[in-house]
C-alpha positions as a Markdown table, in Angstrom:
| # | Residue | x | y | z |
|---|---|---|---|---|
| 1 | Met | -0.4 | 6.8 | -20.7 |
| 2 | Lys | 2.7 | 9.3 | -20.3 |
| 3 | Lys | 3.7 | 8.1 | -17.6 |
| 4 | Cys | 3.7 | 4.1 | -18.2 |
| 5 | Phe | 6.3 | 5.4 | -21.7 |
| 6 | Leu | 8.8 | 7.5 | -19.7 |
| 7 | Ile | 9.3 | 4.6 | -17.4 |
| 8 | Met | 9.9 | 2.4 | -20.6 |
| 9 | Leu | 12.3 | 4.8 | -22.1 |
| 10 | Leu | 14.4 | 5.8 | -19.4 |
| 11 | Pro | 16.2 | 2.3 | -19.0 |
| 12 | Val | 16.7 | 2.6 | -23.4 |
| 13 | Leu | 17.9 | 6.4 | -22.7 |
| 14 | Phe | 21.0 | 5.1 | -19.7 |
| 15 | Ser | 21.9 | 1.6 | -21.3 |
| 16 | Cys | 23.3 | 4.3 | -24.4 |
| 17 | Asn | 26.0 | 5.8 | -21.9 |
| 18 | Asn | 28.7 | 3.5 | -21.8 |
| 19 | Pro | 31.2 | 4.8 | -23.7 |
| 20 | Ala | 33.9 | 2.0 | -23.8 |
| 21 | Gly | 31.3 | -0.3 | -26.1 |
| 22 | Lys | 30.4 | -2.7 | -23.3 |
| 23 | Ser | 29.5 | -3.5 | -20.6 |
| 24 | Ala | 30.6 | -2.8 | -17.5 |
| 25 | Ala | 33.8 | -4.8 | -17.4 |
| 26 | Gly | 32.5 | -6.5 | -19.4 |
| 27 | Ser | 29.8 | -8.2 | -17.0 |
| 28 | Gly | 27.7 | -9.2 | -19.2 |
| 29 | Thr | 24.8 | -6.3 | -17.6 |
| 30 | Thr | 24.8 | -2.5 | -18.6 |
| 31 | Asp | 24.8 | -0.1 | -16.0 |
| 32 | Ser | 24.0 | 3.0 | -16.5 |
| 33 | Ala | 26.8 | 5.8 | -17.0 |
| 34 | Glu | 25.7 | 8.6 | -14.3 |
| 35 | Ile | 22.2 | 8.7 | -12.3 |
| 36 | Asn | 21.8 | 11.5 | -10.6 |
| 37 | Gly | 25.3 | 12.7 | -10.9 |
| 38 | Lys | 26.4 | 9.6 | -8.7 |
| 39 | Ile | 28.9 | 7.2 | -9.9 |
| 40 | Ser | 26.8 | 3.6 | -10.7 |
| 41 | Pro | 28.4 | 0.5 | -9.0 |
| 42 | Gly | 29.2 | -1.0 | -12.7 |
| 43 | Gln | 31.7 | 1.7 | -13.4 |
| 44 | Leu | 33.3 | 2.4 | -9.6 |
| 45 | Ile | 36.4 | 2.0 | -8.5 |
| 46 | Ile | 36.7 | 1.1 | -4.4 |
| 47 | Pro | 40.4 | 0.7 | -3.2 |
| 48 | Gly | 41.4 | -1.5 | -1.8 |
| 49 | Glu | 38.4 | -3.4 | -2.8 |
| 50 | Gly | 37.6 | -3.8 | -6.3 |
| 51 | Ile | 36.7 | -2.3 | -9.8 |
| 52 | Ala | 32.6 | -2.8 | -10.9 |
| 53 | His | 31.7 | -5.9 | -10.2 |
| 54 | Leu | 35.3 | -7.3 | -9.5 |
| 55 | Thr | 36.6 | -7.8 | -6.2 |
| 56 | Ile | 39.8 | -8.4 | -4.5 |
| 57 | Gly | 39.6 | -12.5 | -3.4 |
| 58 | Leu | 37.0 | -13.1 | -6.1 |
| 59 | Pro | 38.0 | -16.5 | -7.4 |
| 60 | Val | 39.2 | -16.1 | -11.0 |
| 61 | Asp | 36.5 | -18.9 | -12.5 |
| 62 | Ser | 33.4 | -16.3 | -10.9 |
| 63 | Ala | 35.6 | -13.3 | -13.1 |
| 64 | Val | 35.4 | -15.4 | -16.1 |
| 65 | Ala | 31.8 | -16.0 | -16.1 |
| 66 | Arg | 31.1 | -12.8 | -15.5 |
| 67 | Leu | 33.7 | -11.2 | -18.1 |
| 68 | Gly | 33.3 | -14.4 | -20.2 |
| 69 | Arg | 36.2 | -15.8 | -22.3 |
| 70 | Pro | 40.0 | -13.4 | -21.7 |
| 71 | Asp | 41.0 | -11.8 | -25.5 |
| 72 | Ser | 44.3 | -12.8 | -24.3 |
| 73 | Ser | 46.1 | -14.7 | -20.9 |
| 74 | Asp | 48.7 | -15.6 | -19.9 |
| 75 | Ala | 49.3 | -18.5 | -16.4 |
| 76 | Ala | 52.4 | -20.1 | -14.8 |
| 77 | Met | 53.0 | -20.8 | -11.5 |
| 78 | Gly | 50.4 | -20.4 | -9.8 |
| 79 | Ser | 49.7 | -17.2 | -10.7 |
| 80 | Ala | 47.6 | -15.2 | -14.1 |
| 81 | Leu | 46.8 | -12.5 | -15.7 |
| 82 | Met | 43.9 | -12.2 | -17.8 |
| 83 | Ala | 42.7 | -8.9 | -19.6 |
| 84 | Trp | 39.9 | -8.5 | -21.9 |
| 85 | Tyr | 39.0 | -5.4 | -24.3 |
| 86 | Ser | 36.5 | -3.5 | -25.6 |
| 87 | Lys | 35.2 | -4.4 | -28.4 |
| 88 | Asp | 35.2 | 0.0 | -29.4 |
| 89 | Ala | 38.0 | 1.6 | -31.7 |
| 90 | Asn | 39.3 | 2.4 | -28.0 |
| 91 | Arg | 40.5 | -1.3 | -27.5 |
| 92 | Tyr | 39.9 | -0.1 | -23.6 |
| 93 | Arg | 41.5 | -2.8 | -21.0 |
| 94 | Thr | 40.4 | -4.2 | -17.9 |
| 95 | Ala | 43.0 | -7.1 | -16.4 |
| 96 | Ile | 43.4 | -8.6 | -13.1 |
| 97 | Phe | 46.2 | -10.5 | -12.2 |
| 98 | Ala | 45.4 | -13.7 | -10.0 |
| 99 | Arg | 47.2 | -16.1 | -7.9 |
| 100 | Arg | 46.5 | -19.2 | -6.4 |
| 101 | Asn | 47.8 | -20.5 | -2.7 |
| 102 | Met | 49.7 | -23.1 | -3.3 |
| 103 | Gly | 49.5 | -25.9 | -0.7 |
| 104 | Asn | 46.8 | -24.3 | 1.0 |
| 105 | Glu | 43.5 | -23.8 | -1.8 |
| 106 | Asp | 43.3 | -24.5 | -5.2 |
| 107 | Val | 41.0 | -21.6 | -5.8 |
| 108 | Ser | 42.9 | -18.8 | -8.2 |
| 109 | Arg | 41.9 | -15.3 | -6.4 |
| 110 | Ile | 42.2 | -12.1 | -7.9 |
| 111 | Lys | 45.3 | -9.6 | -5.9 |
| 112 | Met | 44.8 | -7.0 | -8.8 |
| 113 | Ile | 42.6 | -5.4 | -10.7 |
| 114 | Met | 43.3 | -2.5 | -13.8 |
| 115 | Val | 41.5 | -0.6 | -16.1 |
| 116 | Asn | 42.4 | 2.2 | -18.4 |
| 117 | Ser | 38.6 | 3.3 | -19.6 |
| 118 | Pro | 38.1 | 6.8 | -18.1 |
| 119 | Trp | 34.2 | 5.1 | -17.7 |
| 120 | Phe | 35.6 | 3.7 | -14.5 |
| 121 | Lys | 35.6 | 6.8 | -11.4 |
| 122 | Thr | 36.4 | 6.5 | -8.2 |
| 123 | Lys | 33.7 | 7.9 | -5.5 |
| 124 | Asp | 35.8 | 11.6 | -5.9 |
| 125 | Gly | 35.2 | 11.9 | -10.0 |
| 126 | Ile | 38.8 | 10.6 | -10.1 |
| 127 | Ser | 39.6 | 7.8 | -13.6 |
| 128 | Thr | 42.0 | 8.1 | -16.3 |
| 129 | Gly | 42.7 | 11.0 | -17.6 |
| 130 | Thr | 42.8 | 13.0 | -14.3 |
| 131 | Ala | 45.6 | 14.7 | -13.9 |
| 132 | Leu | 48.3 | 13.7 | -11.0 |
| 133 | Ala | 48.6 | 16.8 | -9.3 |
| 134 | Ala | 44.7 | 16.3 | -8.8 |
| 135 | Ile | 44.9 | 13.0 | -8.0 |
| 136 | Glu | 47.9 | 13.2 | -5.4 |
| 137 | Lys | 45.2 | 15.9 | -3.0 |
| 138 | Asn | 43.1 | 12.5 | -2.6 |
| 139 | Tyr | 45.4 | 10.1 | -2.2 |
| 140 | Ser | 48.8 | 9.5 | -0.2 |
| 141 | Leu | 51.2 | 8.4 | -3.1 |
| 142 | Lys | 55.0 | 7.0 | -3.4 |
| 143 | His | 56.2 | 6.5 | -6.5 |
| 144 | Val | 57.2 | 3.0 | -7.2 |
| 145 | Asp | 60.5 | 3.0 | -9.6 |
| 146 | Asn | 60.3 | 0.1 | -11.6 |
| 147 | Ala | 62.9 | -0.1 | -15.0 |
| 148 | Ser | 60.0 | -1.4 | -17.0 |
| 149 | Thr | 58.0 | 1.6 | -16.2 |
| 150 | Arg | 60.6 | 4.1 | -17.0 |
| 151 | Gln | 61.5 | 2.3 | -20.5 |
| 152 | Lys | 57.8 | 3.4 | -21.2 |
| 153 | Arg | 57.8 | 6.7 | -20.1 |
| 154 | Val | 55.2 | 5.7 | -17.2 |
| 155 | Gln | 55.6 | 6.8 | -13.9 |
| 156 | Val | 53.6 | 4.9 | -11.5 |
| 157 | Phe | 52.2 | 6.0 | -7.6 |
| 158 | Asp | 50.8 | 3.7 | -5.4 |
| 159 | Asp | 48.4 | 4.5 | -2.3 |
| 160 | Ile | 49.4 | 1.3 | -0.2 |
| 161 | Asn | 47.5 | 1.7 | 2.5 |
| 162 | Asn | 44.4 | 2.8 | 0.6 |
| 163 | Gly | 45.2 | 0.0 | -2.1 |
| 164 | Ile | 45.0 | 1.8 | -5.2 |
| 165 | Ala | 48.0 | 2.8 | -7.9 |
| 166 | Phe | 48.1 | 5.1 | -10.7 |
| 167 | Asp | 49.7 | 4.8 | -14.3 |
| 168 | Ile | 51.0 | 8.7 | -14.6 |
| 169 | Asp | 52.0 | 9.2 | -18.8 |
| 170 | Ser | 55.7 | 11.0 | -18.3 |
| 171 | Gly | 54.6 | 13.6 | -20.9 |
| 172 | Ser | 51.0 | 14.9 | -20.0 |
| 173 | Lys | 51.7 | 13.9 | -15.7 |
| 174 | Lys | 47.5 | 12.5 | -16.7 |
| 175 | Cys | 47.0 | 8.6 | -15.2 |
| 176 | Ile | 46.8 | 6.5 | -18.0 |
| 177 | Ala | 45.4 | 3.6 | -15.8 |
| 178 | Ile | 44.4 | 2.9 | -12.4 |
| 179 | Thr | 45.1 | -0.4 | -10.7 |
| 180 | Val | 43.3 | -1.5 | -7.5 |
| 181 | His | 45.5 | -4.1 | -5.0 |
| 182 | Ala | 44.3 | -5.0 | -1.8 |
| 183 | Ala | 44.7 | -2.0 | 1.0 |
| 184 | Gly | 48.0 | -2.5 | 2.9 |
| 185 | Asp | 49.9 | -5.2 | 0.5 |
| 186 | Ser | 52.9 | -3.3 | -0.9 |
| 187 | Ser | 54.2 | -6.9 | -2.3 |
| 188 | Gly | 54.1 | -6.6 | -5.7 |
| 189 | Thr | 53.0 | -3.3 | -5.9 |
| 190 | Tyr | 53.8 | -3.3 | -9.5 |
| 191 | Ile | 52.9 | -6.0 | -12.3 |
| 192 | Asn | 53.2 | -5.3 | -15.7 |
| 193 | Met | 49.4 | -5.6 | -16.2 |
| 194 | Arg | 49.5 | -3.3 | -19.7 |
């Protein structure tokens, strides 16, 4: 009887670990934060591939089916920027930039995914809040100079070969957002998704 109660209680305990106040990237499923020291698939950032249940190349319709209707969106000329906000006081943001391959494919596909919640992590534990010096130990970063980021006191560093970029607060030198894009794709390494 004790074993049965413990098995029933574990999913309830793990479902309370999401500090963003909503399921991972709004996926509609609740993932445990860390089980046995491992990062769950619902919070994993994989450079060049995706974040949680969103992947580069996924049709936008599939993302909307997983996350629900976006809290904000803007679309023009075959491109779209969509954002979802957590329902807690932090208002963490998950954003995607998608583009349609005009004339070749009518499906709009995800090109970039950005998160600013510290709940999402790389396999090495890097998340928002991580110092730039620690990020530099794991990635080959190139500074992306952009007038819009300078005005916001943000520096962007991109590891183009791995497909991951980090927005760094100019004052604290800590990560404030992480963006995943296709590995080796330097076209549009910075799009203002914040």
